[in-house]
C-alpha distance (Angstrom), angle and dihedral (degrees) to the residues before:
residue distance angle dihedral
X1 . . .
X2 3.82 . .
X3 3.80 114.1 .
X4 3.76 135.4 -157.7
X5 3.79 114.8 -86.5
X6 3.81 101.9 -117.6
X7 3.82 91.6 -168.6
X8 3.80 91.2 69.6
X9 3.81 127.9 76.1
X10 2.94 132.6 -69.4
X11 3.80 91.0 22.0
X12 3.82 97.6 49.0
X13 3.81 90.9 78.9
X14 3.81 94.4 57.9
X15 3.79 120.8 113.8
X16 3.81 121.5 -126.8
X17 3.82 91.7 -98.9
X18 3.80 91.9 48.1
X19 3.81 91.1 51.1
X20 3.79 90.4 51.2
X21 3.81 90.6 50.7
X22 3.80 91.0 51.1
X23 3.80 91.5 50.4
X24 3.81 91.6 52.5
X25 3.80 91.5 54.4
X26 3.82 99.6 43.1
X27 3.80 130.0 96.8
X28 3.80 135.8 167.6
X29 3.80 118.4 -101.5
X30 3.80 126.2 -165.6
X31 3.79 124.1 -157.7
X32 3.79 120.0 -173.8
X33 3.79 119.6 -143.3
X34 3.85 111.5 -68.1
X35 3.82 91.9 11.3
X36 3.80 116.3 131.5
X37 3.78 135.7 -155.7
X38 3.80 112.5 -101.8
X39 3.81 125.4 -130.9
X40 3.81 88.6 -100.8
X41 3.81 88.8 57.6
X42 3.82 92.0 59.3
X43 3.79 93.1 92.3
X44 3.77 97.9 73.9
X45 3.77 141.7 83.3
X46 3.82 112.7 -129.0
X47 3.80 135.2 -156.5
X48 3.81 116.9 -165.2
X49 3.81 108.6 -133.9
X50 3.81 96.9 173.3
X51 3.78 134.0 -3.5
X52 3.76 133.3 26.2
X53 3.81 131.9 -72.5
X54 3.79 122.8 -164.3
X55 3.80 121.9 -153.8
X56 3.81 118.8 -152.1
X57 3.79 139.0 171.6
X58 3.78 105.7 -149.1
X59 3.79 105.6 -54.7
X60 3.80 93.0 -19.0
X61 3.81 121.4 101.8
X62 3.81 113.7 -131.4
X63 3.82 111.0 169.8
X64 3.79 147.7 -30.3
X65 3.83 125.2 -130.0
X66 3.80 119.7 -158.7
X67 3.79 135.9 -160.2
X68 3.80 123.1 -136.5
X69 3.81 91.4 -90.7
X70 3.82 86.6 72.5
X71 3.81 97.6 45.2
X72 3.78 133.0 76.5
X73 3.80 93.9 -125.2
X74 3.77 126.6 55.5
X75 3.81 116.7 -115.2
X76 3.81 92.7 19.4
X77 3.78 91.7 131.4
X78 3.79 123.9 172.1
X79 3.80 118.6 -132.4
X80 3.80 137.0 -164.1
X81 3.80 137.8 -172.8
X82 3.81 107.2 -131.7
X83 3.83 91.3 -164.4
X84 3.78 93.9 72.6
X85 3.78 115.5 106.4
X86 3.82 128.2 -154.4
X87 3.80 118.8 -89.0
X88 3.78 130.6 -146.9
X89 3.79 132.0 -166.6
X90 3.80 118.6 -136.0
X91 3.80 127.3 -148.1
X92 3.82 90.5 -87.7
X93 3.78 91.4 58.6
X94 3.82 93.6 -109.6
X95 3.79 119.0 135.9
X96 3.79 126.3 -137.8
X97 3.79 137.3 171.5
X98 3.79 120.1 -101.8
X99 3.83 119.7 -130.0
X100 3.81 89.7 -116.6
X101 3.79 137.5 95.0
X102 3.76 132.6 -132.8
X103 3.81 116.8 -117.7
X104 3.81 120.5 -131.7
X105 3.81 117.6 -161.1
X106 3.82 131.3 177.6
X107 3.82 110.7 -120.5
X108 3.81 87.7 -167.2
X109 3.78 136.7 0.7
X110 3.79 103.0 -54.9
X111 3.79 138.2 -169.9
X112 3.81 117.6 -152.3
X113 3.76 138.7 -178.7
X114 3.79 109.3 -132.9
X115 3.84 115.6 -153.8
X116 3.80 123.3 -169.6
X117 3.80 107.7 -108.4
X118 3.81 93.5 -140.8
X119 3.82 90.0 58.9
X120 3.82 89.8 53.3
X121 3.82 91.1 48.9
X122 3.80 92.3 49.6
X123 3.80 92.1 52.4
X124 3.81 92.1 44.1
X125 3.81 90.4 54.1
X126 3.81 90.3 57.4
X127 3.80 101.5 32.1
X128 3.80 108.1 50.6
X129 3.80 94.3 -176.0
X130 3.81 89.1 59.4
X131 3.79 89.6 47.7
X132 3.80 90.6 54.5
X133 3.80 93.7 45.5
X134 3.82 89.5 53.4
X135 3.80 94.7 43.2
X136 3.79 119.3 125.4
X137 3.82 88.2 -138.9
X138 3.80 111.4 92.2
X139 3.81 93.7 -150.3
X140 3.81 91.4 56.6
X141 3.79 93.0 48.6
X142 3.81 93.0 47.7
X143 3.79 90.1 49.8
X144 3.81 91.2 50.8
X145 3.81 93.0 46.4
X146 3.81 90.4 51.4
X147 3.81 90.0 51.0
X148 3.80 90.6 48.6
X149 3.82 91.9 49.8
X150 3.80 93.2 47.7
X151 3.81 90.9 51.1
X152 3.80 91.1 50.6
X153 3.81 92.7 46.5
X154 3.78 91.3 51.7
X155 3.79 91.2 46.2
X156 3.78 90.5 -126.5
X157 3.77 128.4 157.0
X158 3.79 124.2 -118.1
X159 3.78 85.7 -90.4
X160 3.81 96.4 65.3
X161 3.78 119.7 144.5
X162 3.78 92.8 -114.8
X163 3.79 93.7 51.3
X164 3.79 90.1 43.3
X165 3.79 94.1 60.0
X166 3.80 89.8 41.9
X167 3.79 89.7 54.5
X168 3.79 95.7 49.7
X169 3.81 94.7 46.5
X170 3.81 90.9 50.9
X171 3.78 95.5 53.4
X172 3.82 117.8 104.7
X173 3.80 117.5 -96.5
X174 3.80 89.6 -117.6
X175 3.81 88.2 71.9
X176 3.81 85.4 76.1
X177 3.81 114.9 74.9
X178 3.81 107.0 -101.7
X179 3.78 124.1 -144.2
X180 3.84 115.2 -115.1
X181 3.80 121.1 -99.9
X182 3.82 118.8 -109.7
X183 3.81 116.4 173.0
X184 3.81 126.7 -169.0
X185 3.79 130.0 -175.5
X186 3.79 118.3 -100.3
X187 3.80 88.4 -119.1
X188 3.81 92.9 56.2
X189 3.77 114.3 111.1
X190 3.77 124.5 -110.4
X191 3.80 87.4 -115.2
X192 3.82 91.7 57.7
X193 3.80 90.9 48.0
X194 3.80 91.0 48.9
X195 3.80 91.6 52.5
X196 3.81 90.6 52.8
X197 3.80 90.8 48.4
X198 3.82 91.9 49.8
X199 3.83 93.8 47.1
X200 3.82 92.0 47.5
X201 3.81 94.6 42.7
X202 3.82 91.2 -124.0
X203 3.78 134.8 133.7
X204 3.79 94.3 -143.3
X205 3.80 146.1 30.2
X206 3.79 130.2 -157.2
X207 3.80 117.0 -116.1
X208 3.80 124.5 -148.7
X209 3.79 110.4 -136.4
X210 3.83 119.8 -125.5
X211 3.81 90.1 -120.2
X212 3.80 91.9 58.3
X213 3.79 91.8 44.4
X214 3.84 91.0 53.2
X215 3.79 90.6 46.9
X216 3.80 92.5 52.2
X217 3.84 91.4 47.4
X218 3.81 90.7 50.3
X219 3.80 91.8 49.0
X220 3.78 92.2 49.5
X221 3.83 91.9 50.0
X222 3.79 89.2 52.3
X223 3.82 91.4 47.6
X224 3.77 90.7 -120.7
X225 3.82 120.6 144.6
X226 3.82 104.6 -118.6
X227 3.80 120.0 -131.8
X228 3.77 114.4 -107.7
X229 3.78 99.2 -115.9
X230 3.79 124.3 146.7
X231 3.80 97.0 173.9
X232 3.82 90.7 113.4
X233 3.79 94.3 57.3
X234 3.77 119.0 119.4
X235 3.79 131.4 -152.1
X236 3.80 129.0 -129.7
X237 3.81 116.5 -167.1
X238 3.79 134.1 -171.5
X239 3.81 86.6 -105.6
X240 3.82 89.6 59.9
X241 3.81 90.8 51.7
X242 3.81 91.2 49.6
X243 3.79 88.3 51.2
X244 3.81 90.7 53.0
X245 3.81 91.8 49.7
X246 3.81 91.2 48.6
X247 3.80 87.7 54.3
X248 3.84 88.4 53.2
X249 3.80 94.8 -114.8
X250 3.80 118.3 160.8
X251 3.86 106.0 -114.7
X252 3.80 90.8 -156.0
X253 3.80 94.4 59.9
X254 3.83 104.8 24.1
X255 3.85 110.9 98.6
X256 3.79 121.2 -132.5
X257 3.79 88.5 -122.3
X258 3.83 90.6 73.9
X259 3.81 94.3 61.1
X260 3.82 107.4 22.2
X261 3.82 120.8 105.6
X262 3.82 115.6 -128.5
X263 3.83 134.9 -169.7
X264 3.79 89.0 54.8
X265 3.78 124.8 -165.2
X266 3.81 107.8 -115.9
X267 3.79 136.5 -177.0
X268 3.81 133.1 -148.5
X269 3.81 118.6 -113.7
X270 3.82 91.9 -120.3
X271 3.82 94.0 54.5
X272 3.80 118.4 106.2
X273 3.79 130.7 -103.8
X274 3.80 90.0 -116.0
X275 3.82 89.4 59.4
X276 3.81 90.8 52.0
X277 3.81 92.1 49.3
X278 3.78 90.8 49.5
X279 3.81 92.6 48.3
X280 3.81 93.6 48.5
X281 3.79 91.3 48.5
X282 3.79 95.4 45.1
X283 3.79 96.4 48.3
X284 3.83 97.4 30.2
X285 3.79 94.2 -126.3
X286 3.79 129.1 149.2
X287 3.81 101.8 -161.2
X288 3.80 128.8 46.8
X289 3.84 122.1 -171.9
X290 3.81 111.1 -136.9
X291 3.83 118.0 -140.2
X292 3.80 130.1 -157.9
X293 3.81 125.4 -143.6
X294 3.81 91.0 -77.7
X295 3.84 91.5 53.3
X296 3.80 92.8 -110.7
X297 3.80 118.0 141.8
X298 3.81 108.7 -112.6
X299 3.79 96.7 175.3
X300 3.78 145.6 -29.0
X301 3.81 122.2 -101.1
X302 3.81 110.2 -142.2
X303 3.80 119.8 -153.3
X304 3.82 91.4 -135.4
X305 3.82 91.5 55.2
X306 3.79 91.4 46.2
X307 3.81 92.7 50.8
X308 3.80 90.8 46.7
X309 3.81 90.0 51.3
X310 3.79 97.0 49.3
X311 3.80 90.6 38.1
X312 3.79 89.2 74.4
X313 3.81 90.2 70.2
X314 3.76 121.7 89.7
X315 3.80 100.5 -132.4
X316 3.78 91.5 54.9
X317 3.82 91.5 45.9
X318 3.80 87.1 52.9
X319 3.78 89.0 54.9
X320 3.83 90.3 49.8
X321 3.81 90.5 53.1
X322 3.80 93.2 47.2
X323 3.81 92.7 49.6
X324 3.83 96.0 45.9
X325 3.79 110.2 125.3
X326 3.80 99.5 -176.2
X327 3.80 142.9 13.3
X328 3.80 92.7 -90.0
X329 3.81 95.1 56.2
X330 3.81 90.3 44.1
X331 3.81 89.4 52.3
X332 3.80 89.9 55.4
X333 3.80 90.5 52.5
X334 3.82 90.7 50.6
X335 3.82 89.8 53.0
X336 3.81 88.6 56.2
X337 3.81 89.9 59.9
X338 3.82 89.5 64.9
X339 3.81 90.4 49.9
X340 3.80 88.9 48.5
X341 3.81 92.7 53.5
X342 3.82 92.3 49.8
X343 3.80 92.6 46.7
X344 3.81 93.7 50.6
X345 3.80 91.8 46.5
X346 3.82 89.7 53.3
X347 3.82 89.8 49.3
X348 3.80 91.0 54.4
X349 3.80 97.1 -114.0
X350 3.80 112.8 162.3
X351 3.80 115.8 -97.2
X352 3.80 91.6 -128.6
X353 3.81 91.4 57.5
X354 3.81 92.9 47.0
X355 3.81 93.0 46.8
X356 3.81 92.7 52.6
X357 3.78 90.9 50.8
X358 3.81 92.6 46.5
X359 3.81 89.8 49.3
X360 3.82 89.7 56.8
X361 3.80 91.5 47.2
X362 3.81 91.6 49.5
X363 3.80 90.2 50.7
X364 3.79 88.4 54.6
X365 3.80 90.0 49.6
X366 3.83 92.1 53.0
X367 3.80 90.9 48.6
X368 3.79 93.7 48.2
X369 3.81 92.4 44.6
X370 3.81 91.1 53.8
X371 3.81 90.2 49.3
X372 3.82 90.8 52.1
X373 3.81 98.7 48.0
X374 3.80 103.5 33.6
X375 3.83 124.5 75.0
X376 3.80 116.0 -114.1
X377 3.81 93.9 -110.3
X378 3.81 90.5 53.0
X379 3.82 92.8 49.9
X380 3.81 91.5 50.4
X381 3.82 93.0 53.4
X382 3.79 104.3 36.5
X383 3.76 142.9 52.7
X384 3.79 131.4 -146.0
X385 3.80 120.3 -127.8
X386 3.82 114.4 -160.8
X387 3.79 112.8 -151.0
X388 3.78 131.7 -160.9
X389 3.81 128.1 29.6
X390 3.82 94.0 -27.0
X391 3.79 91.3 53.7
X392 3.79 91.4 49.3
X393 3.78 91.8 46.6
């Protein structure tokens, strides 16, 4: 039976286990000229081996997909995901999917490979480069192709530093351990909130605004099921409580409403770590409530936990070393190297790969250390020779 060509994108970035999974969920499909895929067929991912498939939306032409008999190079097969639905953009610039399906018709006798869509989704959830290569957004696919080309040009393995940081930033925010949710009423005193924070070992609590409390009470009295929305929650931190004490407020009688911050920035649980980092940097915030599909807070993403999580990856450690301004900040970066080694060992990464990466990080440390301790005129007129195993690499 014909198989996928795993030397061609997007399948050339699959691991051995991922290739085996694809093979188990693939079968050959034949479409005679003028035959079309049925609605039941719109759950698969297709690769055109031979022939020509035309994609339409009603009477409108959308695209053509060709087999290798129509291309200059063998095994340059087009592919399409039949599960995708048309999108439209409303007057507010927001996109949404139309309740319609694309039609796929064979222009000539065609031979296809039909891959179970759930198998593709499972691989895409684990391999973020594959997910980008298969994205329906052109910008995402171009970005992934550029990353793939740069890795090939550099002769790097799938575990290159560039791909490593790309992988971590594309993971969902729920991969980071979230802080538990503790909510107090706006009328609760600062003392009550502090007790909850101490018992839970947290530096914050969420505060329900009076407006939301009144809305929920009104909905209950009218026997209406309230929508699960936590957008009106506020946040009270230990810093806010210290501020109240410095202003000589009585914690036993001062309500949380007076010091909590409302209109919080939030993030969906399916958003990526890179989005969370960008949001925290842009708005200078340290805690980010995470919402599920029903807009209910399922946890709070702390900046310290996020930094600790991404700090176990070599490219980000490299950035820490480069940005170190003194011995203390450099020492913190060196500590991250030990965490990185332990994390990669637990993930089953080969020792040879880890040691090469650590060698590069250590070389950066030596360079930065010399820049911090030596005067500028000395650096410009000398060189440092590292002896021993580090010097030999």
